[in-house]
N, CA, C and O atoms as a printed pandas DataFrame, in Angstrom:
     atom_number atom_name residue_name chain_id  residue_number  x_coord  y_coord  z_coord
0              1         N          MET        A               1   -1.010  -13.940   10.253
1              2        CA          MET        A               1   -1.387  -12.646    9.994
2              3         C          MET        A               1   -2.041  -12.131   11.169
3              4         O          MET        A               1   -2.966  -12.720   11.726
4              5         N          GLN        A               2   -1.385  -10.630   11.682
5              6        CA          GLN        A               2   -1.857  -10.531   12.991
6              7         C          GLN        A               2   -2.901   -9.315   12.929
7              8         O          GLN        A               2   -3.795   -9.119   13.751
8              9         N          THR        A               3   -2.550   -8.347   11.527
9             10        CA          THR        A               3   -3.193   -7.113   11.789
10            11         C          THR        A               3   -4.429   -7.168   10.007
11            12         O          THR        A               3   -4.734   -8.128    9.300
12            13         N          ASN        A               4   -4.713   -6.018    9.924
13            14        CA          ASN        A               4   -5.638   -5.973    8.951
14            15         C          ASN        A               4   -4.877   -6.379    7.732
15            16         O          ASN        A               4   -3.690   -6.067    7.824
16            17         N          PRO        A               5   -5.308   -7.186    6.238
17            18        CA          PRO        A               5   -4.395   -7.524    5.560
18            19         C          PRO        A               5   -4.016   -7.006    4.752
19            20         O          PRO        A               5   -3.219   -7.502    3.956
20            21         N          VAL        A               6   -4.551   -5.598    4.674
21            22        CA          VAL        A               6   -4.060   -4.250    3.637
22            23         C          VAL        A               6   -3.538   -3.042    4.624
23            24         O          VAL        A               6   -4.126   -2.448    5.528
24            25         N          GLY        A               7   -2.350   -2.925    4.158
25            26        CA          GLY        A               7   -1.721   -2.038    5.124
26            27         C          GLY        A               7   -1.659   -0.313    4.365
27            28         O          GLY        A               7   -1.787    0.727    5.010
28            29         N          TRP        A               8   -1.522   -0.374    3.463
29            30        CA          TRP        A               8   -1.250    1.094    2.141
30            31         C          TRP        A               8   -2.201    0.546    0.619
31            32         O          TRP        A               8   -2.442   -0.555    0.123
32            33         N          PHE        A               9   -2.516    1.870    0.288
33            34        CA          PHE        A               9   -2.951    1.465   -1.317
34            35         C          PHE        A               9   -2.661    2.551   -1.933
35            36         O          PHE        A               9   -2.722    3.465   -1.111
36            37         N          GLU        A              10   -2.419    2.877   -2.798
37            38        CA          GLU        A              10   -2.414    4.147   -4.434
38            39         C          GLU        A              10   -2.949    3.904   -5.231
39            40         O          GLU        A              10   -2.999    2.832   -5.835
40            41         N          ILE        A              11   -3.715    5.298   -5.491
41            42        CA          ILE        A              11   -4.686    5.348   -6.541
42            43         C          ILE        A              11   -3.676    6.516   -8.025
43            44         O          ILE        A              11   -3.269    7.667   -8.180
44            45         N          TYR        A              12   -3.708    5.755   -8.450
45            46        CA          TYR        A              12   -2.606    6.271   -9.481
46            47         C          TYR        A              12   -3.635    7.701  -10.546
47            48         O          TYR        A              12   -4.756    7.663  -11.054
48            49         N          VAL        A              13   -2.890    8.468  -10.513
49            50        CA          VAL        A              13   -3.855    9.552  -11.280
50            51         C          VAL        A              13   -2.845   10.999  -12.377
51            52         O          VAL        A              13   -1.645   11.261  -12.300
52            53         N          GLN        A              14   -3.663   11.505  -13.077
53            54        CA          GLN        A              14   -2.383   12.077  -14.119
54            55         C          GLN        A              14   -2.758   13.440  -13.752
55            56         O          GLN        A              14   -2.061   14.372  -14.153
56            57         N          ASP        A              15   -3.938   13.681  -12.925
57            58        CA          ASP        A              15   -4.161   15.039  -12.530
58            59         C          ASP        A              15   -4.166   15.461  -10.907
59            60         O          ASP        A              15   -5.293   15.690  -10.467
60            61         N          ILE        A              16   -3.132   15.585  -10.024
61            62        CA          ILE        A              16   -3.302   15.357   -8.976
62            63         C          ILE        A              16   -4.293   16.631   -8.517
63            64         O          ILE        A              16   -5.156   16.328   -7.693
64            65         N          CYS        A              17   -4.260   17.839   -8.906
65            66        CA          CYS        A              17   -5.074   18.687   -8.155
66            67         C          CYS        A              17   -6.235   18.418   -8.412
67            68         O          CYS        A              17   -7.029   18.372   -7.473
68            69         N          ARG        A              18   -6.610   18.203   -9.529
69            70        CA          ARG        A              18   -8.106   17.620   -9.952
70            71         C          ARG        A              18   -8.481   16.477   -9.205
71            72         O          ARG        A              18   -9.661   16.453   -8.852
72            73         N          ALA        A              19   -7.663   15.393   -8.833
73            74        CA          ALA        A              19   -7.662   14.515   -8.334
74            75         C          ALA        A              19   -8.329   14.022   -6.796
75            76         O          ALA        A              19   -9.156   13.215   -6.372
76            77         N          THR        A              20   -7.108   15.389   -6.117
77            78        CA          THR        A              20   -7.694   15.647   -4.605
78            79         C          THR        A              20   -8.868   16.408   -4.342
79            80         O          THR        A              20   -9.583   16.530   -3.347
80            81         N          LYS        A              21   -8.885   16.930   -5.588
81            82        CA          LYS        A              21  -10.452   18.003   -4.951
82            83         C          LYS        A              21  -11.582   17.276   -5.550
83            84         O          LYS        A              21  -12.719   17.730   -5.427
84            85         N          PHE        A              22  -11.321   16.014   -6.287
85            86        CA          PHE        A              22  -12.522   15.188   -6.063
86            87         C          PHE        A              22  -12.782   14.371   -5.203
87            88         O          PHE        A              22  -13.960   14.259   -4.865
88            89         N          TYR        A              23  -11.625   13.430   -4.495
89            90        CA          TYR        A              23  -12.170   12.654   -3.639
90            91         C          TYR        A              23  -12.255   13.667   -1.936
91            92         O          TYR        A              23  -12.690   13.156   -0.904
92            93         N          GLU        A              24  -11.745   15.100   -2.024
93            94        CA          GLU        A              24  -12.455   15.671   -0.759
94            95         C          GLU        A              24  -13.239   16.291   -0.594
95            96         O          GLU        A              24  -13.710   16.588    0.504
96            97         N          THR        A              25  -13.717   16.783   -2.031
97            98        CA          THR        A              25  -15.306   16.780   -2.316
98            99         C          THR        A              25  -16.571   15.727   -1.942
99           100         O          THR        A              25  -17.605   15.921   -1.303
100          101         N          VAL        A              26  -15.951   14.327   -2.732
101          102        CA          VAL        A              26  -16.920   13.182   -2.147
102          103         C          VAL        A              26  -16.975   12.844   -1.134
103          104         O          VAL        A              26  -18.062   12.527   -0.650
104          105         N          LEU        A              27  -15.687   12.776   -0.345
105          106        CA          LEU        A              27  -15.403   12.104    0.786
106          107         C          LEU        A              27  -15.957   13.042    1.963
107          108         O          LEU        A              27  -16.401   12.501    2.975
108          109         N          GLY        A              28  -15.940   14.374    1.856
109          110        CA          GLY        A              28  -15.856   15.014    2.892
110          111         C          GLY        A              28  -14.603   14.812    3.719
111          112         O          GLY        A              28  -14.857   14.875    4.922
112          113         N          ILE        A              29  -13.284   14.581    3.434
113          114        CA          ILE        A              29  -12.544   14.881    3.547
114          115         C          ILE        A              29  -11.239   15.729    3.328
115          116         O          ILE        A              29  -11.446   16.541    2.426
116          117         N          LYS        A              30  -10.186   15.807    3.751
117          118        CA          LYS        A              30   -8.704   16.921    3.652
118          119         C          LYS        A              30   -7.718   15.822    3.258
119          120         O          LYS        A              30   -7.064   15.408    4.215
120          121         N          LEU        A              31   -7.510   15.370    2.327
121          122        CA          LEU        A              31   -6.019   14.917    1.868
122          123         C          LEU        A              31   -4.676   16.051    2.293
123          124         O          LEU        A              31   -4.911   17.205    2.650
124          125         N          ASN        A              32   -3.817   15.704    2.223
125          126        CA          ASN        A              32   -2.157   16.029    2.773
126          127         C          ASN        A              32   -1.364   15.967    1.687
127          128         O          ASN        A              32   -1.417   14.961    0.979
128          129         N          LYS        A              33   -0.686   16.797    1.440
129          130        CA          LYS        A              33    0.917   16.433    0.597
130          131         C          LYS        A              33    1.637   15.653    1.109
131          132         O          LYS        A              33    1.496   15.753    2.327
132          133         N          LEU        A              34    2.595   14.657    0.765
133          134        CA          LEU        A              34    3.537   13.706    1.035
134          135         C          LEU        A              34    4.707   14.011    0.521
135          136         O          LEU        A              34    4.931   14.032   -0.689
136          137         N          GLU        A              35    5.530   14.268    1.409
137          138        CA          GLU        A              35    7.294   14.613    0.467
138          139         C          GLU        A              35    7.403   13.412   -0.039
139          140         O          GLU        A              35    7.597   12.363    0.576
140          141         N          ALA        A              36    7.253   13.606   -1.392
141          142        CA          ALA        A              36    7.713   11.993   -2.616
142          143         C          ALA        A              36    9.350   11.836   -2.367
143          144         O          ALA        A              36   10.157   12.763   -2.300
144          145         N          PRO        A              37    9.565   10.717   -2.273
145          146        CA          PRO        A              37   10.767   10.079   -2.322
146          147         C          PRO        A              37   11.794   10.675   -3.423
147          148         O          PRO        A              37   12.892   11.187   -3.206
148          149         N          VAL        A              38   11.115   10.464   -4.712
149          150        CA          VAL        A              38   11.670   10.756   -5.991
150          151         C          VAL        A              38   10.891   11.939   -6.491
151          152         O          VAL        A              38    9.663   11.959   -6.417
152          153         N          PRO        A              39   11.872   13.313   -7.199
153          154        CA          PRO        A              39   11.481   14.088   -7.782
154          155         C          PRO        A              39   10.092   13.867   -8.819
155          156         O          PRO        A              39    9.220   14.729   -8.916
156          157         N          ALA        A              40   10.056   12.367   -9.675
157          158        CA          ALA        A              40    9.157   12.241  -10.552
158          159         C          ALA        A              40    7.759   11.679  -10.356
159          160         O          ALA        A              40    7.000   11.311  -11.253
160          161         N          MET        A              41    7.458   11.663   -8.601
161          162        CA          MET        A              41    6.358   11.457   -7.928
162          163         C          MET        A              41    5.671   12.696   -7.213
163          164         O          MET        A              41    6.368   13.646   -6.858
164          165         N          GLU        A              42    4.499   12.684   -7.035
165          166        CA          GLU        A              42    3.405   13.663   -6.845
166          167         C          GLU        A              42    2.626   12.412   -5.691
167          168         O          GLU        A              42    2.258   11.285   -6.022
168          169         N          MET        A              43    2.526   13.084   -4.184
169          170        CA          MET        A              43    1.405   12.309   -3.643
170          171         C          MET        A              43    0.490   13.217   -2.665
171          172         O          MET        A              43    0.763   14.299   -2.146
172          173         N          MET        A              44   -0.523   12.540   -2.590
173          174        CA          MET        A              44   -1.379   13.327   -1.498
174          175         C          MET        A              44   -2.190   12.278   -0.932
175          176         O          MET        A              44   -2.909   11.487   -1.543
176          177         N          ALA        A              45   -1.964   12.375    0.457
177          178        CA          ALA        A              45   -2.576   11.127    1.281
178          179         C          ALA        A              45   -3.704   11.652    1.607
179          180         O          ALA        A              45   -4.062   12.827    1.520
180          181         N          PHE        A              46   -4.511   10.320    2.162
181          182        CA          PHE        A              46   -5.621    9.974    3.040
182          183         C          PHE        A              46   -5.277   10.377    4.029
183          184         O          PHE        A              46   -4.096   10.682    4.195
184          185         N          PRO        A              47   -6.358   10.526    5.163
185          186        CA          PRO        A              47   -6.180   10.958    6.218
186          187         C          PRO        A              47   -5.529    9.388    6.847
187          188         O          PRO        A              47   -5.469    8.276    6.322
188          189         N          LEU        A              48   -5.115    9.875    8.139
189          190        CA          LEU        A              48   -4.472    8.609    8.516
190          191         C          LEU        A              48   -4.756    8.152   10.434
191          192         O          LEU        A              48   -3.858    8.573   11.164
192          193         N          ASP        A              49   -5.506    7.640   10.897
193          194        CA          ASP        A              49   -4.876    7.587   12.568
194          195         C          ASP        A              49   -4.764    6.230   13.017
195          196         O          ASP        A              49   -5.594    5.321   13.029
196          197         N          ILE        A              50   -3.332    6.292   13.456
197          198        CA          ILE        A              50   -2.858    4.722   13.607
198          199         C          ILE        A              50   -3.441    4.333   14.519
199          200         O          ILE        A              50   -2.979    3.222   14.779
200          201         N          GLU        A              51   -4.575    4.703   15.514
201          202        CA          GLU        A              51   -4.989    4.416   16.662
202          203         C          GLU        A              51   -5.987    3.540   16.213
203          204         O          GLU        A              51   -6.356    2.623   16.948
204          205         N          ARG        A              52   -6.575    3.742   14.858
205          206        CA          ARG        A              52   -7.835    3.730   14.572
206          207         C          ARG        A              52   -7.463    1.924   13.754
207          208         O          ARG        A              52   -6.325    1.458   13.805
208          209         N          PRO        A              53   -8.717    1.108   13.026
209          210        CA          PRO        A              53   -8.457   -0.034   12.466
210          211         C          PRO        A              53   -8.335    0.802   11.420
211          212         O          PRO        A              53   -8.496    2.020   11.505
212          213         N          GLY        A              54   -7.824   -0.282    9.597
213          214        CA          GLY        A              54   -7.987    0.055    8.506
214          215         C          GLY        A              54   -6.667    0.321    8.098
215          216         O          GLY        A              54   -5.748    0.134    8.895
216          217         N          ALA        A              55   -6.429    0.777    6.833
217          218        CA          ALA        A              55   -5.394    1.325    5.949
218          219         C          ALA        A              55   -5.859    3.008    5.463
219          220         O          ALA        A              55   -6.957    3.558    5.381
220          221         N          SER        A              56   -4.615    3.425    5.230
221          222        CA          SER        A              56   -4.779    4.655    4.465
222          223         C          SER        A              56   -4.105    4.120    3.376
223          224         O          SER        A              56   -3.843    2.935    3.172
224          225         N          GLY        A              57   -3.696    5.653    2.298
225          226        CA          GLY        A              57   -3.307    5.863    1.450
226          227         C          GLY        A              57   -2.974    6.652    1.158
227          228         O          GLY        A              57   -2.729    7.584    1.925
228          229         N          ALA        A              58   -2.703    6.711   -0.733
229          230        CA          ALA        A              58   -2.717    8.091   -1.528
230          231         C          ALA        A              58   -3.150    7.815   -2.898
231          232         O          ALA        A              58   -3.384    6.777   -3.518
232          233         N          LEU        A              59   -3.198    9.519   -3.285
233          234        CA          LEU        A              59   -3.333    9.652   -4.558
234          235         C          LEU        A              59   -1.552    9.643   -4.965
235          236         O          LEU        A              59   -0.535    9.961   -4.348
236          237         N          MET        A              60   -1.868    9.053   -6.444
237          238        CA          MET        A              60   -0.054    9.063   -6.964
238          239         C          MET        A              60   -0.127    9.474   -8.074
239          240         O          MET        A              60   -1.135    9.146   -8.699
240          241         N          LYS        A              61    0.774   10.241   -8.680
241          242        CA          LYS        A              61    1.294   10.754   -9.657
242          243         C          LYS        A              61    2.761   10.187   -9.997
243          244         O          LYS        A              61    3.793   10.531   -9.420
244          245         N          MET        A              62    2.663    9.300  -10.992
245          246        CA          MET        A              62    4.465    9.256  -11.503
246          247         C          MET        A              62    3.915    8.696  -12.881
247          248         O          MET        A              62    2.885    8.161  -13.290
248          249         N          ASP        A              63    5.556    9.237  -13.554
249          250        CA          ASP        A              63    5.415    9.002  -14.781
250          251         C          ASP        A              63    5.271    8.025  -15.043
251          252         O          ASP        A              63    5.599    7.231  -14.161
252          253         N          GLY        A              64    4.804    7.509  -16.139
253          254        CA          GLY        A              64    4.833    6.084  -16.420
254          255         C          GLY        A              64    3.855    4.999  -16.162
255          256         O          GLY        A              64    3.750    3.913  -16.731
256          257         N          PHE        A              65    2.843    5.740  -14.744
257          258        CA          PHE        A              65    1.668    4.839  -14.016
258          259         C          PHE        A              65    0.688    5.760  -14.786
259          260         O          PHE        A              65    0.631    6.978  -14.952
260          261         N          GLU        A              66   -0.021    4.761  -15.171
261          262        CA          GLU        A              66   -1.639    5.486  -15.842
262          263         C          GLU        A              66   -2.373    5.217  -14.809
263          264         O          GLU        A              66   -2.236    4.347  -13.949
264          265         N          SER        A              67   -3.422    6.280  -14.993
265          266        CA          SER        A              67   -4.644    5.622  -14.270
266          267         C          SER        A              67   -5.939    5.167  -15.387
267          268         O          SER        A              67   -5.997    5.431  -16.587
268          269         N          GLY        A              68   -6.922    4.408  -14.555
269          270        CA          GLY        A              68   -7.537    4.193  -15.152
270          271         C          GLY        A              68   -8.415    2.570  -13.900
271          272         O          GLY        A              68   -8.053    2.070  -12.835
272          273         N          SER        A              69   -9.740    2.283  -14.936
273          274        CA          SER        A              69  -10.079    1.202  -14.207
274          275         C          SER        A              69   -9.924   -0.395  -14.636
275          276         O          SER        A              69   -9.602   -0.549  -15.814
276          277         N          GLY        A              70  -10.075   -1.405  -13.988
277          278        CA          GLY        A              70   -9.736   -2.492  -13.688
278          279         C          GLY        A              70   -8.879   -3.192  -13.261
279          280         O          GLY        A              70   -8.689   -4.378  -13.531
280          281         N          GLY        A              71   -8.074   -2.268  -12.298
281          282        CA          GLY        A              71   -6.879   -2.815  -11.825
282          283         C          GLY        A              71   -7.876   -3.113  -10.539
283          284         O          GLY        A              71   -9.104   -3.158  -10.610
284          285         N          THR        A              72   -7.085   -3.304   -9.359
285          286        CA          THR        A              72   -7.871   -2.899   -7.738
286          287         C          THR        A              72   -9.071   -2.042   -7.506
287          288         O          THR        A              72   -9.164   -0.960   -8.085
288          289         N          ILE        A              73  -10.196   -2.560   -6.511
289          290        CA          ILE        A              73  -10.829   -1.214   -6.779
290          291         C          ILE        A              73  -10.571   -1.356   -4.806
291          292         O          ILE        A              73  -10.402   -2.375   -4.137
292          293         N          VAL        A              74  -10.644    0.179   -4.339
293          294        CA          VAL        A              74   -9.866    0.547   -3.292
294          295         C          VAL        A              74  -12.253    1.016   -3.042
295          296         O          VAL        A              74  -13.076    1.623   -3.727
296          297         N          TYR        A              75  -12.306    0.073   -1.379
297          298        CA          TYR        A              75  -13.683    0.521   -1.162
298          299         C          TYR        A              75  -13.209    1.326    0.426
299          300         O          TYR        A              75  -12.464    0.961    1.336
300          301         N          PHE        A              76  -14.115    2.667    0.193
301          302        CA          PHE        A              76  -14.135    3.611    0.911
302          303         C          PHE        A              76  -15.134    3.519    1.936
303          304         O          PHE        A              76  -16.241    3.447    1.402
304          305         N          GLY        A              77  -15.208    3.488    3.297
305          306        CA          GLY        A              77  -16.401    2.962    4.482
306          307         C          GLY        A              77  -16.760    3.989    5.048
307          308         O          GLY        A              77  -15.989    4.757    5.622
308          309         N          CYS        A              78  -18.195    4.154    4.938
309          310        CA          CYS        A              78  -19.061    5.495    4.794
310          311         C          CYS        A              78  -20.519    5.099    5.846
311          312         O          CYS        A              78  -20.992    3.963    5.875
312          313         N          ASP        A              79  -20.987    6.067    6.524
313          314        CA          ASP        A              79  -21.959    5.952    7.161
314          315         C          ASP        A              79  -23.431    5.184    6.301
315          316         O          ASP        A              79  -24.103    4.178    6.529
316          317         N          ASP        A              80  -23.456    5.944    5.554
317          318        CA          ASP        A              80  -24.357    5.647    4.019
318          319         C          ASP        A              80  -24.056    5.902    2.731
319          320         O          ASP        A              80  -24.299    6.960    2.151
320          321         N          CYS        A              81  -23.519    4.927    2.261
321          322        CA          CYS        A              81  -22.439    5.112    0.934
322          323         C          CYS        A              81  -23.648    5.847    0.078
323          324         O          CYS        A              81  -23.145    6.442   -0.874
324          325         N          ALA        A              82  -24.861    5.969    0.112
325          326        CA          ALA        A              82  -25.581    6.921   -1.117
326          327         C          ALA        A              82  -25.075    8.476   -0.999
327          328         O          ALA        A              82  -24.927    9.143   -2.024
328          329         N          VAL        A              83  -24.847    8.961    0.156
329          330        CA          VAL        A              83  -24.673   10.192    0.392
330          331         C          VAL        A              83  -23.484   10.525   -0.171
331          332         O          VAL        A              83  -23.568   11.663   -0.633
332          333         N          GLU        A              84  -22.044    9.875   -0.398
333          334        CA          GLU        A              84  -20.828   10.332   -0.878
334          335         C          GLU        A              84  -21.311    9.877   -2.161
335          336         O          GLU        A              84  -20.679   10.677   -2.851
336          337         N          ALA        A              85  -21.994    9.153   -3.033
337          338        CA          ALA        A              85  -22.380    8.825   -3.975
338          339         C          ALA        A              85  -22.915    9.667   -4.827
339          340         O          ALA        A              85  -22.788    9.862   -6.036
340          341         N          SER        A              86  -23.827   10.349   -3.582
341          342        CA          SER        A              86  -24.877   11.730   -4.147
342          343         C          SER        A              86  -23.815   12.974   -4.676
343          344         O          SER        A              86  -24.218   14.027   -5.170
344          345         N          ARG        A              87  -22.575   12.674   -4.496
345          346        CA          ARG        A              87  -21.759   13.800   -4.299
346          347         C          ARG        A              87  -20.983   13.539   -5.856
347          348         O          ARG        A              87  -20.702   14.511   -6.556
348          349         N          VAL        A              88  -20.721   12.330   -6.236
349          350        CA          VAL        A              88  -19.877   12.119   -7.464
350          351         C          VAL        A              88  -19.888   12.896   -8.578
351          352         O          VAL        A              88  -18.928   13.517   -9.034
352          353         N          GLU        A              89  -21.127   12.844   -9.058
353          354        CA          GLU        A              89  -21.180   13.297  -10.610
354          355         C          GLU        A              89  -20.892   15.088  -10.504
355          356         O          GLU        A              89  -20.471   15.776  -11.435
356          357         N          ALA        A              90  -21.254   15.596   -9.082
357          358        CA          ALA        A              90  -21.365   17.159   -8.877
358          359         C          ALA        A              90  -19.637   17.315   -8.881
359          360         O          ALA        A              90  -19.107   18.398   -9.129
360          361         N          ALA        A              91  -18.943   16.218   -8.606
361          362        CA          ALA        A              91  -17.253   16.715   -8.255
362          363         C          ALA        A              91  -16.596   16.227   -9.559
363          364         O          ALA        A              91  -15.391   16.253   -9.811
364          365         N          GLY        A              92  -17.686   15.736  -10.420
365          366        CA          GLY        A              92  -16.994   15.500  -11.738
366          367         C          GLY        A              92  -16.522   14.056  -11.872
367          368         O          GLY        A              92  -15.763   13.761  -12.795
368          369         N          GLY        A              93  -16.910   13.201  -11.051
369          370        CA          GLY        A              93  -17.065   11.512  -11.667
370          371         C          GLY        A              93  -18.285   11.037  -12.335
371          372         O          GLY        A              93  -18.963   11.862  -12.947
372          373         N          LYS        A              94  -18.704    9.597  -12.282
373          374        CA          LYS        A              94  -19.605    9.220  -12.572
374          375         C          LYS        A              94  -20.288    8.311  -11.691
375          376         O          LYS        A              94  -19.755    8.464  -10.591
376          377         N          ILE        A              95  -21.428    7.219  -11.587
377          378        CA          ILE        A              95  -21.747    6.319  -11.220
378          379         C          ILE        A              95  -21.775    5.236  -11.875
379          380         O          ILE        A              95  -22.642    5.119  -12.741
380          381         N          LYS        A              96  -20.851    4.174  -11.642
381          382        CA          LYS        A              96  -20.879    3.156  -12.133
382          383         C          LYS        A              96  -22.230    1.934  -12.019
383          384         O          LYS        A              96  -22.728    1.124  -12.801
384          385         N          SER        A              97  -22.460    2.332  -10.616
385          386        CA          SER        A              97  -23.217    1.253  -10.100
386          387         C          SER        A              97  -24.017    1.796   -8.452
387          388         O          SER        A              97  -23.641    1.462   -7.329
388          389         N          PRO        A              98  -24.972    2.538   -8.742
389          390        CA          PRO        A              98  -25.826    3.018   -7.945
390          391         C          PRO        A              98  -25.834    2.239   -6.526
391          392         O          PRO        A              98  -25.503    1.056   -6.617
392          393         N          LYS        A              99  -26.164    2.717   -5.201
393          394        CA          LYS        A              99  -26.111    1.674   -3.817
394          395         C          LYS        A              99  -26.937    0.621   -4.124
395          396         O          LYS        A              99  -27.980    0.768   -4.760
396          397         N          MET        A             100  -26.502   -0.519   -3.677
397          398        CA          MET        A             100  -27.356   -2.013   -3.879
398          399         C          MET        A             100  -26.847   -2.461   -2.749
399          400         O          MET        A             100  -25.725   -2.088   -2.405
400          401         N          SER        A             101  -27.566   -3.314   -2.000
401          402        CA          SER        A             101  -27.930   -4.187   -1.059
402          403         C          SER        A             101  -26.841   -5.328   -1.634
403          404         O          SER        A             101  -26.735   -5.691   -2.806
404          405         N          ILE        A             102  -25.870   -5.905   -0.194
405          406        CA          ILE        A             102  -25.453   -6.835   -0.128
406          407         C          ILE        A             102  -25.684   -7.530    0.692
407          408         O          ILE        A             102  -24.731   -8.158    1.153
408          409         N          GLU        A             103  -27.211   -7.786    1.341
409          410        CA          GLU        A             103  -27.836   -8.598    2.703
410          411         C          GLU        A             103  -27.333   -7.927    3.922
411          412         O          GLU        A             103  -27.640   -6.854    4.440
412          413         N          GLU        A             104  -26.327   -9.009    4.301
413          414        CA          GLU        A             104  -25.945   -8.869    5.868
414          415         C          GLU        A             104  -25.051   -7.931    5.983
415          416         O          GLU        A             104  -24.844   -7.221    6.967
416          417         N          PHE        A             105  -24.486   -7.928    4.908
417          418        CA          PHE        A             105  -22.716   -6.999    4.635
418          419         C          PHE        A             105  -23.210   -5.546    4.179
419          420         O          PHE        A             105  -22.588   -5.120    3.206
420          421         N          GLY        A             106  -23.896   -4.960    4.529
421          422        CA          GLY        A             106  -24.392   -3.353    3.928
422          423         C          GLY        A             106  -25.013   -3.355    2.524
423          424         O          GLY        A             106  -25.895   -4.054    2.026
424          425         N          ALA        A             107  -24.319   -2.417    2.083
425          426        CA          ALA        A             107  -24.452   -2.216    0.506
426          427         C          ALA        A             107  -22.944   -1.601    0.383
427          428         O          ALA        A             107  -22.054   -1.541    1.231
428          429         N          PHE        A             108  -22.983   -1.053   -1.332
429          430        CA          PHE        A             108  -22.046   -0.613   -1.960
430          431         C          PHE        A             108  -22.520    0.337   -3.357
431          432         O          PHE        A             108  -23.628    0.350   -3.894
432          433         N          ALA        A             109  -21.628    0.900   -3.630
433          434        CA          ALA        A             109  -21.570    1.839   -5.020
434          435         C          ALA        A             109  -20.547    1.935   -5.480
435          436         O          ALA        A             109  -19.586    1.948   -4.710
436          437         N          LEU        A             110  -20.329    2.039   -6.883
437          438        CA          LEU        A             110  -19.080    2.069   -7.778
438          439         C          LEU        A             110  -19.428    3.217   -8.716
439          440         O          LEU        A             110  -20.372    3.392   -9.486
440          441         N          ALA        A             111  -18.209    4.043   -8.359
441          442        CA          ALA        A             111  -18.128    5.184   -9.082
442          443         C          ALA        A             111  -16.464    5.040  -10.011
443          444         O          ALA        A             111  -15.564    4.206   -9.915
444          445         N          ILE        A             112  -16.606    6.131  -10.785
445          446        CA          ILE        A             112  -15.468    6.353  -11.584
446          447         C          ILE        A             112  -14.878    7.658  -11.104
447          448         O          ILE        A             112  -15.829    8.207  -10.548
448          449         N          ASP        A             113  -13.639    8.598  -10.998
449          450        CA          ASP        A             113  -12.851    9.109  -10.779
450          451         C          ASP        A             113  -12.888   10.086  -11.868
451          452         O          ASP        A             113  -13.346    9.794  -12.973
452          453         N          THR        A             114  -12.332   11.445  -11.531
453          454        CA          THR        A             114  -12.219   12.180  -12.765
454          455         C          THR        A             114  -10.784   11.809  -13.455
455          456         O          THR        A             114  -10.440   12.406  -14.475
456          457         N          GLU        A             115  -10.020   10.882  -12.911
457          458        CA          GLU        A             115   -8.870   10.009  -14.028
458          459         C          GLU        A             115   -8.877    8.644  -14.506
459          460         O          GLU        A             115   -7.907    8.041  -14.965
460          461         N          GLY        A             116  -10.315    8.112  -14.327
461          462        CA          GLY        A             116  -10.762    7.155  -14.722
462          463         C          GLY        A             116  -10.890    5.638  -13.539
463          464         O          GLY        A             116  -11.469    4.563  -13.693
464          465         N          ASN        A             117  -10.285    6.041  -12.692
465          466        CA          ASN        A             117  -10.222    5.118  -11.640
466          467         C          ASN        A             117  -11.854    4.570  -11.350
467          468         O          ASN        A             117  -12.929    5.161  -11.250
468          469         N          MET        A             118  -11.529    3.444  -11.290
469          470        CA          MET        A             118  -13.006    2.669  -10.400
470          471         C          MET        A             118  -12.764    2.752   -8.829
471          472         O          MET        A             118  -11.715    2.303   -8.369
472          473         N          PHE        A             119  -13.743    3.332   -7.988
473          474        CA          PHE        A             119  -13.660    2.888   -6.809
474          475         C          PHE        A             119  -15.042    2.445   -6.088
475          476         O          PHE        A             119  -16.126    2.407   -6.670
476          477         N          GLY        A             120  -14.877    2.192   -5.039
477          478        CA          GLY        A             120  -16.071    1.715   -4.107
478          479         C          GLY        A             120  -16.835    2.576   -2.750
479          480         O          GLY        A             120  -16.208    3.119   -1.840
480          481         N          LEU        A             121  -17.792    2.548   -2.840
481          482        CA          LEU        A             121  -18.004    3.322   -1.181
482          483         C          LEU        A             121  -18.905    2.107   -0.610
483          484         O          LEU        A             121  -19.804    1.762   -1.377
484          485         N          HIS        A             122  -18.824    1.506    0.434
485          486        CA          HIS        A             122  -19.421    0.961    1.171
486          487         C          HIS        A             122  -19.987    1.209    2.441
487          488         O          HIS        A             122  -19.229    1.934    3.086
488          489         N          SER        A             123  -20.960    0.919    3.035
489          490        CA          SER        A             123  -21.737    0.994    4.116
490          491         C          SER        A             123  -22.646   -0.008    4.544
491          492         O          SER        A             123  -23.142   -0.811    3.755
492          493         N          MET        A             124  -22.979    0.011    6.250
493          494        CA          MET        A             124  -23.615   -0.847    6.384
494          495         C          MET        A             124  -24.987   -1.005    6.464
495          496         O          MET        A             124  -25.569   -2.024    6.833
496          497         N          GLN        A             125  -25.622    0.328    6.006
497          498        CA          GLN        A             125  -26.696    0.706    5.946
498          499         C          GLN        A             125  -27.216    0.698    4.737
499          500         O          GLN        A             125  -28.370    1.086    4.559
């Protein structure tokens, strides 16, 4: 494999507007509407810079696909994951696990978004 193993991710949601506001607030970013290939889909994309490493993805609302924890966990890179974690509850989410050290691998926090999806925040400090 010549590239990073993750090329794209999708986070399934029930309320795309609420989920968009949540992730924009917590991560301090702007999501962009993607034209969905079929009418039953709504997509809001995370920022992408093809000149930088890592993957992008989108929030996805699609009939028949439920949101919730228990599936894949997406970890968002941060300078200090405690900063983004501190925004979670004010944005309508819940902290599952506050920032904790993973020694030489940095630190992480786990949170639940407004749609019931668990996601991670990771930083080296």
